[in-house]
N, C-alpha and C positions, 0 to 999 in steps of 0.2 A: 504494500499499499504506500502510495507516495502523495505527500502533500507539500510540494515544493513551490516556493515563491519565485524561483528563477533557475538559471542553469545549475546543475548539480555536478560536482566533480566526482569521479569514480563511479562505481557500479553498485554501491551498497544501497540497501533499501532505506526509505525515510518515512517516518511517521511523525508528524508534528501538527500542532495547533488543534488539539482535540480536548474537548470539555465534557466532564461527566457531572451532573448536578441534579439536585432534588430527588435523591434516591434513598429510600428506607427500606430495610429488608432483614430477613433472618437467614443466616448461612447455616444449613443444616450439616452437622458432621456425619451423622449416620442415618441416611434417608430410610424411611419406613415404606413398606408396600402400600400402594394405592388401594383404596377400597374397590372391590369387585374387579381387580385386575389380575390377570393371570400371568403377567410378565414378571420374570425374575432376572436378577442380575447381581454381580458382585462388584463393589467398589474397591479400587485399589487405594493404598495409603496416600497417594498424591492427590487424590479426589477428596478424601475424607478430611485431610488437615491441609487445606489450601488456603489461599488469601488473594487479595488484589495483586496482580503481578505486572510489573513493567520491566521486562527482561530484554535488554538490547545486546545483540551479538556484536562483538567488536568489528569495526569496519562499517557499521550501519548506524542510523540516527533515530533516536527517540528523543523528541524535545518539545517544550511548550505544551505539557500535559497538565490539565487542571482538574482537581476533584473539589467540588464545592457543594456545601449543604448536603452531606451524606451522613446517614446513621444506620450503622449495621450492627447487629448482634450475631456473634460467632459462637459456634457450639463449644469451643474450647477442647481441651484433652491433649493439647501439644505436649511432648515430653522434653526433658533436658537434652536427649539425643537429637531430637528434631532441632532444637534451638542451637546446637553446637555445630550444625552443618554450615560450613563456610565456602566449600568448593563445590558449587552446584554445576550440572552440565551446562556448557555454553549454549548448546542448541537442543531444542525439544520440539519434536513434531506435534506434541500436545502439551497444554500446560501442566497436566498431571505427570508428564514424563519427567518433570523435574524432581518428583519425589515429594515427600512431606516438606512443606516450606518451613524455613527457620523462623518466619514471622506469622503471627496469626491475623494481623490486619492488612499491612501493605509491605511488599518487597519490591524495591527498585534497584535495578543494577544498570550501570553505564548509561544512565539517562541524564538529561540536561534540562534545566528550566522547568522543574516540577513544582507545582503549587498545590497545597492542601489548604482549604479555607473552610472553617466550621465543619470539621469532620469529627464524628463521634464513633468510637469502637467499644461495644459492650461484650461482655462474656457471659454465656450461660453456665459454663462451669470453669474452674481454674484451668489456666494455660501457662505452661512454663517457657513460652516463647515471647520475645519482644513484640510490642504491638506494631512497630514500624522499623524496617531496616533500610538504610541507604547505603548501598554498596557501589563505591565509585560514582556517585552522583554529584554533579556540579550545578551551582546556581539554583538553589531550591529554597522554597519558603513554606513554612508550616505556621498557619495562623488559626488560633482558636481550636487546636486539637484537644479533644477530651477522650481519654482512653482509661480502660480498666487494666489493672496490673495484678500480678500474683507475687507475693513476697518471696517465694522460692525461685522466681525467674531471676536471671542475671541482671536484667535491666528492662525498662520500659521501651527505650529507644536505643538502637544501635547504629552508629555511623562508622563505616569502613572506608578509608581513603576518600572521604567526602570533603568537598571544598565549597566555600561561599554558600553556606546554609544559614538561614534566619529562622529561629524558632521564637514565636511571639505568642504570648498569652496562653501558654498550655495549661491544662488541668488534668491532674492525676485523680481519677475517680476512686481508686482503692489503693491501700498501701503498697509501695514497692520498695525494694531494698536499694535499688539504684535507678535514677531517672534516665540518664544518658550515659552510654558506654562508647567511647571513641577509640576506634582501633586504626592502625595503619599509619605509617610515617608520613604519608602524603596528606593526611587530614589537616585542614587549615581553614581559617576565616569562618568559624562557626560561632553564631551569636545567639545568645538566650536573652530574651527580653520579656520582663514581667511574667505574669501568670500565677498560678496557684500550685506550688510544689510542696505544700505543707504536709501532704500525706506520705511522701517517700521517707523512709527511715531505714536505718540499718537493722539487721536481725537482732543485734545485741543491744541496741539502744532502747531506752524507755520511751514511751510516747511523749511528744512535745508538750511542754506545760501550757502552750498557747497554740492549740490546733489550728487557730484562724490566721496565724502568721503567714504572710504570703512570700512565695519564692524563697523558701529557706532551703539552701543546699550549698554544698562545698565541693571544690575540685580537688581530689586527692590522687596522688600517684599510686599506682598498683605495682605489685611485685614484677620485677623484670622477667620473671620466668613465665608470666602470663603472655598469651599470644598477642604480640604487637599492640598491647594495650597502651595508648597515649595517656588517657586519663578517664576518670568516671566521676559523674556528678552525683554526689551523695547528699544526705541531709547534714546541715551544719548550722553554726550560729551566723547571725548577721554580721556583716563586716562593718567596723567602726571607722568613721573618718577621723582626721586629726582633731577635729573640733569636737569629737565625742558623739556626734549624731549618726544615726544608722545610715548605711550606705544603700546600695541597690539590693540588698538581700542576699548576696552571694559572698562567699569567701573561699579561699582555697590555697593550695600550694601547687607550683609547677612541677612537673616530673623532673626527677633528678637527671634524666638523661636527655632533656630538651632545654634549649635556652629560651624558648618562646612558647606561649600558650596557644594552641589552636582554637580554644574556646574563649569567647569574650562575653561578659555579662554587662548589660545596661538596665 
């Protein structure tokens, strides 16, 4: 499919300028048989634990994709093994050929100019996968994302070698151990702005004394042994300015093996 504005170099396919909006639905994990139907079938794991997928094969283009005013409830049931999948097949003849997806809500790879606006992801049952994964995504905006988390999951969002990403006014609907996990040495220019991150908390910490505090999180370095982890956004105290007044609601430490932070807080 090609949506080109002008001459295109190369022979790769192009998908651009597509918008999905005003969608409400329930994603069934284990379909039940229809009443009065004699048809039978078997669902493979890739169909049972799938998500919204934007998968661009290298050499091709997926860009300027917008998801707006979308509310989906997913069946859940994703496992830690599903979430740990980083190396998915590059090419799949069907979406389910990618296997169980590592995200329960949205998985985007090698895409550019992706926009999420007022998107909500709910869970019918717990799921150990992140809600959103950006894998080598450039120039993306997430505005007003509301998503349910599971405390046993590694994070609510995962960015891998992602650049120029703006996350504005997110809402964490249920407690999460980590809000954002950033991996890959190419990750850069990631901005978190405002929102309600008061629900994320570490497994070992007690509930916050003021659960209504907005945007409470810290950026902490993780062990070097972990897979290319640059940093993780976790709960933490508000940053204090020199005058003693509260800052933007974020505090943290840069990773010991990096001189600059890929994540900016405003």
